[in-house]
N, C-alpha and C positions, 0 to 999 in steps of 0.2 A: 504493499499500501503506500502510495506515495504523499508528500502533501503538496495541497496546489500552491500554485507560485504567491506572491506576496501576501502571502498571509503570517501574522505573529504565530512565530513558533511553540509560545506560551498565552497562556489569559491574560489578559493587559498588558500583554511585552505591546512595543512599539514598532511599528513597522519604518523604522531611522534610516537615513544613508551612511553608515559607518564614516565615522571623521580621521581627516590623515592623522598623522602621527604629526605632522606640522601644527596643525590646525589643535590637539590636544596641548601639545608642548605650550603654544603660544598664549590659550587659554590659560593654562595654567599659572604661566609666570604675569600676565598682566594681572589676574588675581593675588597676586601673592605680596604683597610689602614686607620688606625688597623685594622687588623681582629676580630674585636669585633664588636656583636651588640645587641642592649637589647631585649627583649623578644615580647614587642609590636612590634616592627621592623620588625621584623623578621616571625609574624605571618602577617602584613602588606606586605610583600613581598613574602611571599609565597604565594598566594593566585590564584597572576598571573599567577600559575603553578599547580593550581586547587587542593592545598595543603591543608586542613583544619586543624585548629586547634590543633584539639585532635589528629591527626596523627601526626602534629608539635610535640608538647611537648612530644607523646612516643618515637617519632625519635632523640631527644635531650636527652632523659634520655638513650636511648642504644648508643646513642653516646658518652655519661660521661663516662659510663661506659667500652667504648671502646676504651678510650682513645683518640679518633677522635679532643674530645670539654674541656674546661674547664671551669667551673661555676664562673662566676664573682660577686662581689655587685652587679654590671647593666642589665649581660644580658650572651652571651655565646659567649667565645673566642677559635681562635684553640691551641692547644696543641704544646707543642714545636717542637715533630716530622711532624707534618705540616706544621710550621713555615717554616723548609725546603722547605716544598714542593715549597711554599708559593715563597719563594727567589729564587728558580731555574723557577717559573712559571715566576717572574717578569723580569727576565735575560732574558730569552725566548723573550718574548714582547716587552722586549725595553732594548736591551743590552746595555752596552755602548762604547761607544767607542773614540778613541783616532788617531791622527795624524797617516796616516800611512808613512812611512820611508822609504818603499819598501822591507824590512823584511817577510818574510814567516814563518807559523807554520807547521810544517811537524811530521809527524809519519809514522815510517818504521818497517812494520811488519819482522821480522826477524828472524823467527821460523815458520816451517811447520808440517803436521799432526793434523792439528787440524780438530774435529768431527763439524758436523756441526753444533748444539747445540751453541758450541763456539763459532764460524764465525760468527753465527746471535748474538748474545750478543755481541759480539766485535764491531761489524759494528753498533748497535742502541745507545751502548755507544760512539763511538768517532760521529757519527750524532749528539746524542745529544751535544758533544764542540764544534757545528759547523764546524765540518774537513769535508771534500769532498777527496773522491777518484777522484786521480788522474788515476794513474791506478793500478795493484791489487798487494796490501800488503802496496800502497802509500798515504796516508791521509796527505791533506792540507789546509791551509787558510788563505789569509791576515792577517799578525799578529798586527791589529790596535781594536783589544781588550781589554780595559782596566781591566781586568781580574785576579784574582793573577793566578800565574799558578796553572792546573788543578789538582786535586789530579788523580793518577795515577788508570783509569778502569781497570785495565789487571794486571796480573800476571807474570813478569819474562823476554819476549821478546821482545814486542816494546819498540822502540827507542826515544826518540822524539829530533828536532830538532827549531831552526831558525838560518834563512837565508839568504844575498838577493840574489835573480834571476843573477848570473855570470856564467859566463865561469870557470872551477877548474883554481884554480891558485895563487900565494901567494901576499894573501892579508891580513897585521896581524892585528888580532881582529874582520874580519866580515866572516872569513869560518863557513859554519852549524859546530855548537859544540853539543854535547850531556854530561852533566856528566865532564865535563872538557877534550875532546878530541877530533879532528876534526874530521867531520863527514866523514863516507866512501864514493867513488866512486860515491856509486849511487845514494845518497844523492845530491853531489856536480852534477850529471848527470842530476837528476828530477830539479833543481832548474834552471839548464843552460833551460832547454826544457821549462820551465813556463817563461822564459824571453821572447821567441821567441811570445809566445800571451800576453803579459802583459794584468792588470788587470787597466784601467784608476782611475778608482774613485770605491776605494772597498768599501761593504757597510758592513752591521754587518751581 
């Protein structure tokens, strides 16, 4: 009697595609702080993913050659390039927040004529910054993340503002600003719009 194809071998088991040795090693090290493990520990951990010792050692050698890992006196460590990836991963999983004072971060798209690939790339980058799209061309979030001003994930046309959700009007030092300028009417109108739907307790 043969077992049908694509059916889990035991009740409750998931029919998942096996992970490669490289994927397993990177997942383990990206989730380890500091991101370094001895070979003996790696061998023990990858056994749970059906990766054998010889397969692991071959993968480690290739990953060192490719610049994914560095060999240390005690084992293997993430390369500097992947340390940056780990930092972004940590920030995504455990963002650092501060008390919210009612201000909002906003990015306004001020140019047209972008192609589909460029629009998709920008949306992905703004989403990675934990911004949400309020309306076409306007992205925002509560300004409650304790982070440095993000590096510009764009070139030239978007503008970034920070300000409180209040109707337009003179209030020195509190109008939406960008590079020392007052925010345009569109930015002020958007902030006034979200004031009518306040976020009581913002999260990350």
